[in-house]
N, C-alpha and C positions, 0 to 999 in steps of 0.2 A: 577462496573464491576470487576470481578475477573479474573486475568490472571493465567492460569494453570502453574505449575512449568516447564513444557516442552516448554513453550513459553517465548518470550523475547520482551520487549517493548523498542523502541528507538524513539527519537525525531529528526525531520529534520526541518531545517529552509529554507523556500522558499518564494519568493515574493508573496504578497497577490494576485496579478493579476493572477499569475500562479496557485495558489491554487483555486481561484474562477473558472477558466477554467477547472481545473482538477475535481472539484466538479460537474460541469455540465456534463462532460464526464462520471463520475461515475453514476450520476442519469440516464443517457441514458441507462446504463447497469443494472439499478435497483440495484445498490450497494451503499454502503457508500464510502466516499473517502478513509477511512482507510482500508476497505475491498479490494478495488481495488488496493491500494498501496501494501498491503500484497500479493495479488495474483501476481502482476507484479514482485515483488521481488522474490517470490517463483519460478515463471516461469523463471526469469533471471538466478537464481542460478542453477535450474535444467538444463537449456540449455547450461550453461557455466561451469558446474562442471567437472573438468578434473581429479578428484581424482581416 
């Protein structure tokens, strides 16, 4: 997979149990876990950006 220059990748460490539950939530929304996490982060930043 190629990451475009305007995107950035980072790694988080979470408990396996949490990730397994998160994956199930993502599947319910027909998303991958990484796609759901990216959307959640984008939404959080958008809703809390005070610049």
